[in-house]
matplotlib code that plots the C-alpha trace (Angstrom):
import matplotlib.pyplot as plt

x = [0.1, 1.3, 2.7, 2.7, 5.3, 5.2, 8.0, 7.4, 9.6, 10.2, 12.3, 15.8, 18.7, 16.5, 16.4, 13.5, 10.8, 9.5, 6.3, 5.1, 1.3, -0.8, -3.2, -6.2, -5.7, -4.5, -7.9, -9.8, -8.6, -9.1, -12.2, -13.1, -12.0, -13.8, -17.1, -16.4, -15.7, -18.9, -21.0, -19.5, -20.7, -24.0, -24.6, -23.3, -25.7, -28.7, -27.7, -27.8, -31.4, -32.3, -31.0, -33.4, -36.0, -35.5, -35.3, -38.8, -40.5, -39.3, -40.3, -43.9, -43.9, -43.5, -46.0, -48.3, -47.8, -48.1, -51.6, -52.7, -52.0, -53.9, -56.8, -56.8, -57.2, -60.0, -61.5, -61.1, -62.2, -65.6, -66.2, -66.2, -68.3, -70.8, -70.8, -71.1, -74.1, -75.5, -75.6, -77.4, -79.9, -81.0, -81.7, -83.5, -85.8, -86.1, -87.2, -89.3, -91.1, -91.5, -92.5, -95.4, -96.7, -97.3, -99.0, -101.2, -102.2, -102.6, -104.7, -106.8, -107.5, -108.5, -111.0, -112.4, -112.4, -113.9, -116.5, -116.9, -117.1, -119.0, -116.9, -116.9, -114.8, -112.2, -111.1, -108.1, -105.1, -103.5, -105.8, -104.6, -101.1, -101.8, -100.8, -96.9, -97.1, -97.9, -100.4, -103.7, -107.0, -110.0, -113.2, -114.3, -111.3, -111.2, -107.7, -104.8, -101.6, -98.3, -96.4, -92.5, -90.9, -87.0, -87.7, -90.0, -88.3, -87.4, -91.1, -92.6, -89.9, -91.4, -95.2, -94.1, -93.1, -96.2, -98.5, -97.4, -98.1, -101.4, -102.5, -100.6, -103.5, -106.2, -105.2, -105.4, -108.8, -109.7, -108.3, -109.9, -113.6, -112.6, -111.6, -114.8, -117.1, -115.2, -116.0, -119.8, -120.3, -118.2, -121.2, -124.0, -125.5, -125.0, -125.6, -128.2, -127.5, -127.8, -125.2, -126.3, -127.4, -130.7, -132.2, -135.7, -137.5, -140.7, -142.7, -141.8, -141.6, -145.2, -148.5, -149.6, -152.1, -150.4, -150.2, -151.1, -154.1, -155.2, -155.3, -153.7, -150.9, -147.1, -144.5, -141.0, -139.0, -138.2, -138.3, -135.9, -136.7, -133.9, -132.4, -132.7, -129.6, -128.8, -126.0, -127.0, -124.1, -124.0, -124.6, -122.4, -119.8, -121.4, -121.6, -124.4, -126.1, -129.5, -130.0, -133.4, -136.1, -139.7, -143.1, -143.1, -139.3, -138.3, -134.5, -133.1, -129.9, -129.9, -126.6, -125.9, -124.1, -124.1, -126.0, -128.9, -129.1, -129.4, -130.7, -132.6, -132.6, -135.4, -136.7, -133.4, -132.5, -129.7, -126.9, -123.4, -122.5, -123.0, -124.4, -121.7, -119.6, -117.8, -119.0, -117.9, -119.4, -120.1, -119.7, -121.7, -123.8, -126.4, -128.6, -131.9, -134.8, -138.4, -138.5, -141.5, -144.4, -143.2, -145.2, -142.2, -137.7, -137.1, -135.1, -136.8, -134.6, -135.3, -133.6, -134.0, -132.7, -133.3, -136.0, -138.0, -138.0, -136.9, -137.1, -134.4, -134.2, -132.1, -129.4, -129.0, -126.4, -125.0, -128.6, -129.2, -128.0, -129.6, -132.9, -134.4, -137.9, -141.1, -142.0]
y = [0.1, 3.4, 5.5, 9.7, 11.7, 14.2, 16.7, 18.8, 21.8, 22.6, 25.2, 26.1, 24.5, 21.3, 18.4, 18.0, 15.3, 13.1, 11.2, 8.4, 8.0, 6.2, 7.9, 7.0, 8.5, 12.2, 11.9, 10.8, 13.8, 16.2, 14.7, 15.1, 18.7, 20.1, 18.6, 20.2, 23.4, 23.0, 22.1, 25.6, 27.8, 25.6, 26.3, 30.3, 30.3, 28.9, 31.3, 34.7, 33.0, 32.6, 35.8, 37.6, 35.4, 36.8, 40.6, 39.9, 38.2, 41.1, 43.7, 42.0, 41.6, 45.5, 46.4, 43.9, 45.6, 48.9, 47.6, 45.8, 49.6, 51.4, 49.3, 49.1, 53.0, 52.5, 50.3, 52.7, 55.5, 53.3, 52.6, 56.3, 57.0, 54.1, 55.6, 59.3, 57.5, 55.5, 58.7, 60.5, 57.8, 58.1, 61.5, 61.3, 58.1, 60.7, 63.8, 61.0, 59.9, 63.5, 64.4, 61.6, 63.2, 66.0, 64.8, 62.6, 66.1, 67.8, 64.6, 64.7, 68.9, 68.7, 65.6, 68.1, 70.7, 68.4, 68.0, 71.5, 72.4, 69.5, 68.4, 64.6, 62.5, 60.8, 56.9, 57.2, 58.6, 55.7, 52.5, 52.6, 51.5, 50.2, 46.4, 47.8, 49.0, 52.5, 54.5, 53.4, 55.1, 53.5, 53.2, 56.6, 58.5, 59.9, 59.2, 58.5, 55.9, 56.7, 53.0, 53.3, 49.6, 49.5, 46.5, 48.2, 51.5, 52.0, 51.4, 53.4, 56.5, 56.5, 56.2, 59.4, 61.2, 60.1, 60.4, 64.0, 64.9, 63.6, 65.1, 68.4, 68.2, 67.3, 70.5, 72.4, 71.5, 72.5, 75.8, 76.3, 75.4, 77.8, 80.8, 79.8, 80.0, 83.4, 84.4, 83.5, 85.0, 88.4, 88.3, 87.4, 90.5, 90.6, 94.2, 97.2, 98.9, 102.2, 104.0, 105.9, 105.0, 107.2, 104.9, 102.9, 100.0, 102.2, 99.0, 95.2, 92.0, 90.2, 91.0, 94.7, 97.8, 100.1, 103.7, 105.1, 102.9, 101.3, 98.0, 94.4, 93.8, 91.6, 94.0, 92.5, 94.0, 96.2, 100.1, 101.6, 105.3, 108.3, 111.5, 113.4, 112.0, 109.2, 107.2, 104.0, 101.2, 98.0, 95.0, 92.7, 92.4, 92.8, 94.8, 97.3, 96.0, 98.3, 102.0, 103.1, 105.9, 105.0, 106.2, 103.7, 103.1, 106.2, 106.6, 102.9, 101.0, 97.2, 94.9, 91.5, 89.7, 86.1, 84.2, 83.2, 86.8, 90.7, 93.2, 96.7, 100.4, 102.5, 106.1, 106.9, 110.9, 110.4, 107.9, 107.4, 104.7, 103.4, 100.5, 97.7, 99.0, 96.4, 97.5, 96.1, 95.6, 99.3, 101.3, 104.1, 103.8, 106.6, 108.5, 108.2, 110.1, 110.5, 109.8, 107.5, 106.7, 107.5, 108.6, 109.8, 109.9, 106.3, 103.3, 100.3, 97.1, 93.8, 90.8, 88.1, 85.1, 82.5, 84.8, 84.6, 87.7, 86.8, 88.6, 91.2, 90.7, 87.4, 89.2, 92.2, 90.6, 93.9, 95.3, 92.5, 93.2, 97.0, 98.5, 98.4, 98.0, 99.4, 103.1]
z = [0.4, -0.7, 1.8, 1.9, 4.2, 6.2, 6.9, 10.2, 10.6, 14.2, 15.6, 13.7, 14.6, 15.4, 13.1, 10.7, 11.8, 8.8, 9.6, 7.1, 6.9, 4.6, 1.7, 3.2, 6.9, 5.1, 2.7, 5.8, 7.5, 4.9, 4.4, 8.1, 8.0, 5.0, 6.4, 9.8, 7.3, 5.6, 8.9, 10.4, 7.7, 7.7, 11.6, 10.8, 8.3, 10.2, 13.0, 11.0, 10.0, 13.5, 14.6, 11.5, 12.3, 16.3, 15.7, 13.3, 16.0, 18.5, 16.0, 15.9, 19.6, 19.9, 17.0, 19.1, 22.5, 20.8, 19.1, 22.5, 24.1, 21.3, 21.8, 25.7, 25.4, 22.9, 25.1, 27.6, 25.6, 24.8, 28.2, 29.1, 26.1, 27.0, 30.6, 29.6, 26.8, 30.0, 31.9, 28.8, 28.2, 32.1, 31.8, 28.6, 30.1, 33.0, 30.9, 28.9, 31.6, 32.7, 29.2, 29.2, 32.1, 30.7, 27.9, 29.7, 31.6, 28.1, 26.7, 29.5, 29.6, 25.7, 26.4, 29.0, 26.1, 23.5, 26.1, 26.7, 23.4, 22.7, 19.6, 18.6, 20.5, 17.9, 18.4, 21.2, 19.8, 21.0, 20.8, 17.0, 18.2, 21.7, 20.4, 20.0, 24.3, 23.7, 25.4, 26.6, 27.3, 29.0, 27.3, 28.4, 27.6, 30.9, 31.5, 29.7, 31.0, 29.5, 30.6, 30.3, 30.1, 29.6, 26.9, 24.9, 25.2, 21.7, 20.5, 23.2, 22.6, 18.6, 20.4, 22.4, 19.4, 17.2, 20.4, 20.7, 16.5, 16.5, 20.0, 18.4, 15.2, 18.1, 19.9, 16.7, 16.4, 19.6, 19.2, 15.6, 17.5, 20.1, 17.9, 15.9, 19.1, 19.9, 16.7, 17.0, 20.3, 19.0, 16.1, 19.0, 20.5, 24.1, 25.6, 25.3, 22.0, 23.9, 25.3, 28.9, 32.3, 32.1, 29.7, 30.3, 28.4, 27.2, 25.5, 25.9, 23.2, 22.3, 22.2, 23.2, 22.2, 19.6, 21.2, 17.6, 16.6, 19.8, 18.0, 19.6, 17.8, 18.1, 18.9, 17.3, 19.4, 22.3, 22.8, 25.2, 25.7, 26.7, 25.8, 22.5, 20.7, 22.8, 21.3, 19.6, 19.4, 18.0, 20.4, 18.5, 15.8, 12.3, 8.6, 8.1, 5.8, 5.0, 6.0, 5.3, 6.5, 6.2, 7.4, 10.1, 11.8, 10.4, 10.3, 10.5, 10.8, 10.3, 10.9, 9.5, 12.8, 11.3, 8.5, 11.0, 13.0, 12.4, 14.4, 13.3, 15.0, 14.4, 14.9, 14.9, 14.8, 12.8, 11.5, 12.2, 9.4, 6.0, 4.4, 4.1, 7.0, 9.6, 12.7, 16.4, 19.5, 21.1, 18.2, 17.5, 14.7, 15.1, 17.7, 19.5, 17.9, 17.5, 13.3, 11.7, 13.3, 16.9, 20.5, 21.7, 21.8, 21.6, 19.4, 18.3, 19.0, 17.1, 17.2, 14.2, 14.3, 11.4, 10.4, 13.6, 15.8, 19.3, 22.7, 22.5, 26.6, 26.5, 24.6, 26.8, 29.2, 31.2, 32.4, 33.7, 37.3, 36.8, 36.5, 33.2, 34.0, 31.8, 32.5]

ax = plt.figure().add_subplot(projection="3d")
ax.plot(x, y, z, "-o")
ax.set_aspect("equal")
plt.show()
């Protein structure tokens, strides 16, 4: 078998050492050395990969911790927001309960007003939606219950708004009716159409003996006597529809107050209004006189409703407690 010689140089001045080795030993030595070198390179490469991954993991860990911190901050902020909203919700529910009580009181007043004004009762404003847990009223509509339950608060909050709108519409009808009645009262004769205190009733309404002819006849009004040129006033709001002069009533003014009601004033000395003029209650329309067929200074006051002569004393409310007797 072939052998290889290895010369070992030691310190200077000393003899060389020569080793004789077989070739396969030398080959094995270099093979093992190469293998160890390769293994070292692999370990260095793997170590670099490991360190890179460790750096990436550490970076990811830092980013994750930052996100966790942000999320914790968001959670804290959300908790504060929820707490604030819960507080606002509690305040809103408290105000809502107060509003419900006020709506109940308003509804009860609205029902009383409708009864007072003789308005037709509509179906309960809440019966149509009672299946949703809304407002309840009894059969006579004398009271209104507006319950509030947390489980159905969302539906009932909507019902409160809807109920308020319907109640507003109903109250608008009541207000319109009140305005109509107020206007009707303004246009209903209610005061003595003679200005002054020194006046008296000289002839009553109904059957009487005519002072001019001595015959029995129906007197369609009342005669109120007083001083010459005593102001004659309109007993209600209206429009002058006729100014005339004839041999019976002399100078005459007629006022239309409503479609179904008018008043007439006769035997006037002079007239202070014109035909078509609108007059208010208490406005002077003429002055007491003695024109036409008359036995003395007075005014013939006549009230006609639906074409029928009415007793004017029923439309004189300001003298009920005073003396306005027949003389």
